[in-house]
C-alpha positions as CSV (number, residue, x, y, z in Angstrom):
1,M,58.6,84.0,117.0
2,A,61.5,85.1,119.1
3,A,63.6,87.9,117.8
4,T,67.0,87.0,116.5
5,E,69.8,88.8,118.2
6,I,72.3,90.3,115.8
7,I,75.8,90.7,117.0
8,V,77.7,93.6,115.3
9,G,81.4,93.3,115.3
10,P,83.8,96.2,115.8
11,T,84.4,98.7,113.0
12,P,87.9,99.0,111.5
13,R,88.3,102.3,113.5
14,E,87.4,100.6,116.7
15,F,89.9,97.8,116.0
16,W,92.8,100.1,115.3
17,I,91.9,102.2,118.4
18,G,92.0,98.9,120.4
19,L,95.2,97.8,118.9
20,G,96.9,101.1,119.7
21,R,95.6,100.9,123.2
22,A,97.1,97.4,123.4
23,F,100.5,98.7,122.4
24,A,100.2,101.5,125.0
25,G,99.2,99.0,127.7
26,A,102.0,96.6,126.8
27,L,104.6,99.4,127.0
28,I,103.3,100.9,130.3
29,F,102.9,97.6,132.1
30,A,106.2,96.1,130.9
31,V,108.5,99.1,131.6
32,P,109.8,97.8,134.9
33,V,110.9,94.5,133.4
34,L,112.1,96.2,130.2
35,M,114.5,98.3,132.2
36,T,115.7,95.6,134.7
37,M,119.2,94.2,134.1
38,E,118.3,90.9,135.8
39,A,115.4,90.4,133.4
40,W,117.8,90.8,130.5
41,A,120.1,88.2,132.0
42,L,117.2,85.8,132.5
43,G,116.5,85.8,128.8
44,F,120.0,84.3,128.3
45,H,120.2,81.9,131.3
46,L,116.6,80.8,131.8
47,H,115.9,77.2,130.9
48,P,114.0,77.1,127.6
49,L,111.4,74.6,128.8
50,R,110.5,76.7,131.8
51,L,110.1,79.8,129.7
52,A,108.0,77.8,127.2
53,L,105.8,76.6,130.0
54,L,105.3,80.1,131.3
55,L,104.2,81.3,127.9
56,A,101.9,78.3,127.4
57,V,100.3,79.0,130.8
58,T,99.9,82.7,129.8
59,V,97.7,81.9,126.7
60,P,94.6,80.4,128.5
61,M,94.9,83.0,131.2
62,L,94.7,85.8,128.6
63,V,91.7,84.1,127.0
64,L,89.9,84.2,130.3
65,L,91.0,87.7,131.1
66,H,89.5,89.0,127.8
67,K,86.1,88.2,129.2
68,Y,86.6,91.0,131.8
69,G,89.2,93.2,130.1
70,G,90.8,93.1,126.7
71,F,91.9,95.8,124.3
72,R,88.6,95.7,122.4
73,Q,85.0,94.4,122.8
74,T,84.8,90.6,122.4
75,M,81.5,88.7,122.1
76,V,82.5,85.1,121.5
77,L,85.3,82.7,122.6
78,R,86.8,82.7,119.1
79,D,87.4,86.4,119.4
80,R,88.9,86.1,122.8
81,I,91.4,83.4,121.7
82,A,92.4,85.5,118.7
83,D,92.8,88.6,120.9
84,A,95.0,86.6,123.4
85,F,97.4,85.8,120.6
86,V,97.3,89.4,119.4
87,A,98.2,90.6,122.9
88,I,101.2,88.3,122.9
89,L,102.3,89.4,119.5
90,V,101.8,93.1,120.5
91,A,103.9,92.5,123.7
92,A,106.6,90.8,121.7
93,V,106.8,93.5,119.1
94,A,106.8,96.3,121.7
95,A,109.5,94.6,123.8
96,A,111.6,93.9,120.7
97,A,111.4,97.6,119.6
98,V,112.3,98.9,123.0
99,L,115.2,96.5,123.7
100,L,116.5,97.2,120.2
101,I,116.5,100.9,120.8
102,F,118.1,100.4,124.2
103,G,120.9,98.3,122.6
104,I,120.0,95.3,124.7
105,V,119.4,93.1,121.7
106,N,121.2,93.4,118.3
107,G,121.8,91.5,115.2
108,E,125.1,90.1,116.4
109,M,123.6,88.2,119.3
110,P,122.7,84.5,119.0
111,L,119.0,84.1,118.0
112,R,118.3,82.1,121.2
113,E,119.5,85.0,123.4
114,V,117.4,87.5,121.5
115,I,114.3,85.3,121.6
116,G,114.8,84.7,125.3
117,K,115.2,88.3,126.2
118,I,112.1,89.2,124.3
119,A,110.1,86.3,125.7
120,V,110.7,87.3,129.3
121,Q,108.9,90.5,128.6
122,V,105.9,88.9,126.9
123,V,104.0,88.0,130.1
124,P,103.8,91.5,131.7
125,G,103.4,93.1,128.3
126,S,100.6,90.8,127.2
127,L,98.8,91.4,130.5
128,G,99.2,95.1,130.0
129,A,97.8,94.8,126.5
130,S,94.9,92.8,127.8
131,L,94.1,95.3,130.5
132,A,94.3,98.2,128.2
133,R,90.5,98.8,127.8
134,A,90.0,98.7,131.6
135,Q,92.9,101.1,132.3
136,L,93.1,103.3,129.1
137,G,89.4,103.3,128.2
138,P,86.5,103.2,127.8
139,S,86.1,105.5,124.9
140,P,82.7,106.8,123.6
141,L,82.9,103.8,121.3
142,E,82.5,101.4,124.1
143,Q,79.5,101.5,126.4
144,E,79.1,97.8,127.2
145,E,78.9,96.5,130.8
146,V,81.8,94.3,132.0
147,P,80.3,91.1,133.3
148,E,80.4,90.7,137.1
149,P,82.6,87.7,138.0
150,A,81.4,84.9,140.2
151,Y,83.5,83.7,143.1
152,A,85.7,81.6,140.8
153,G,86.1,84.7,138.6
154,E,87.1,86.8,141.6
155,L,89.9,84.3,142.5
156,F,91.0,84.2,138.8
157,L,91.4,88.0,138.7
158,M,93.4,87.8,142.0
159,V,95.8,85.3,140.3
160,V,96.2,87.7,137.3
161,G,96.9,90.6,139.5
162,A,99.4,88.6,141.5
163,L,101.1,87.3,138.4
164,F,101.4,90.8,136.9
165,L,103.2,92.4,139.9
166,S,105.2,89.4,140.9
167,V,106.6,88.7,137.4
168,N,107.9,92.3,137.3
169,I,109.7,92.0,140.7
170,A,110.7,88.3,140.8
171,P,113.7,88.7,138.4
172,T,115.4,91.2,140.8
173,E,118.0,90.2,143.4
174,E,116.2,92.3,146.0
175,V,113.7,89.5,146.6
176,V,116.3,87.1,147.7
177,L,118.2,89.8,149.7
178,I,115.1,90.8,151.6
179,A,114.3,87.2,152.3
180,Y,117.8,86.6,153.7
181,K,117.6,89.7,156.0
182,M,114.2,88.9,157.5
183,N,113.9,86.8,160.6
184,P,110.9,84.4,161.2
185,W,109.0,86.9,163.3
186,Q,109.3,89.6,160.7
187,E,108.1,87.1,158.1
188,I,105.0,86.3,160.2
189,G,104.4,90.0,160.6
190,L,104.7,90.5,156.9
191,V,102.1,87.8,156.3
192,V,99.7,89.4,158.8
193,V,100.2,92.9,157.3
194,T,99.7,91.5,153.7
195,L,96.4,89.8,154.7
196,A,95.1,92.9,156.4
197,L,95.9,95.1,153.3
198,M,94.3,92.6,150.9
199,H,91.1,92.8,152.9
200,A,91.2,96.5,153.4
201,F,92.0,97.3,149.7
202,V,88.9,95.5,148.5
203,Y,86.4,96.0,151.4
204,E,87.4,98.9,153.7
205,F,89.1,101.7,151.8
206,E,86.2,102.4,149.4
207,F,88.2,102.6,146.3
208,R,86.5,102.7,142.9
209,G,85.3,99.2,142.3
210,T,85.1,98.3,146.0
211,H,82.9,95.3,146.6
212,N,79.8,95.3,148.7
213,P,79.8,92.2,150.9
214,E,77.2,89.5,150.3
215,P,74.0,90.1,152.3
216,G,74.4,88.3,155.7
217,A,78.1,87.6,155.2
218,G,80.1,88.2,158.3
219,F,83.7,89.5,158.5
220,L,85.2,86.1,159.1
221,S,83.4,84.5,156.2
222,I,84.6,87.3,153.8
223,F,88.1,87.3,155.2
224,F,88.6,83.6,154.9
225,R,86.9,83.2,151.4
226,Y,88.8,86.1,149.8
227,A,91.8,87.2,151.8
228,I,93.0,83.8,153.0
229,V,92.1,81.8,149.9
230,G,93.5,84.6,147.7
231,Y,96.7,84.8,149.7
232,V,97.2,81.0,149.3
233,L,96.7,81.4,145.5
234,V,99.2,84.3,145.5
235,M,101.8,82.2,147.3
236,L,101.3,79.3,144.8
237,V,101.7,81.7,141.9
238,N,104.8,83.2,143.4
239,L,106.3,79.8,144.0
240,Y,105.8,78.9,140.4
241,I,107.3,82.2,139.2
242,L,110.4,81.8,141.4
243,W,110.8,78.2,140.1
244,T,110.5,79.4,136.5
245,F,113.1,82.1,137.1
246,G,115.5,79.7,138.8
247,R,115.2,81.4,142.2
248,T,114.5,78.1,144.0
249,D,117.3,76.1,142.4
250,G,119.7,74.9,145.2
251,A,117.6,76.7,147.9
252,G,116.3,74.9,150.9
253,L,112.6,74.8,152.1
254,S,113.2,77.7,154.5
255,E,114.9,79.9,152.0
256,T,112.2,79.2,149.4
257,L,109.4,79.9,151.8
258,S,111.0,83.1,152.8
259,A,111.3,84.3,149.2
260,V,107.7,83.3,148.5
261,V,106.5,85.4,151.6
262,V,108.5,88.4,150.4
263,L,107.3,88.2,146.8
264,S,103.7,87.6,148.0
265,F,103.6,91.1,149.5
266,P,103.5,92.9,146.1
267,G,101.7,89.9,144.6
268,A,98.9,90.2,147.2
269,L,98.6,93.9,146.5
270,G,98.3,93.2,142.8
271,A,95.7,90.5,143.6
272,A,93.6,93.0,145.5
273,V,94.0,95.9,143.0
274,A,93.3,93.7,140.0
275,R,89.6,93.3,141.0
276,L,89.2,97.0,141.6
277,I,90.4,98.0,138.2
278,L,88.2,95.7,136.2
């Protein structure tokens, strides 16, 4: 008779350690947006449906992310779904507390404005909470092995990394300003440099977590499967973020593409680093 595997859940102490770690991760990762004036304004001007869609997209992404990160150990899908909503709640509470202390929100503001300003902070904050165990742990309580992602998992982690850095930078006016100042040749040069850095960060610089290429895989195969495909995903993520924040409204194709290329520079670095830290 086969032995029955018994799954032991986390103790109350482990849960509270994980929750505290989630708050720390939410605060650390959301600080750039929490202290950005353009992000405060977005909370008032952003179309409610676009903001709601961004939050809706965030939930399944967090559920998948908790397979590789999370603020505590999770064994089953049910726990990951619960932790995704806990991460969102933690991010909202942390953002509300900081914005209240800063005087950015108060009881005299319309409820819609208060909710909007807090909701803008939820995406980076919830990502920070979900990455807390990878970045702020492990503790002696946690000795489990993080599952090694397959190719689709690698691409998913790239998307998470791109979203995290891009959502912190996209609200700023500097993205549009830089895109306006760059000429087409400079934009092409930025794309080339970005692709080179994406590849080097993961395969050449020997950071902790650096990948070993598949046996027999050549440079071109690795470069196209990870750097090129990853960069395309980064651009799509950034196009969506710019649309969500209203940066594409009234802009032509050339202006939009320029903004995407500029935002994809930090987004691509986030995509490369995301796999190294998990």
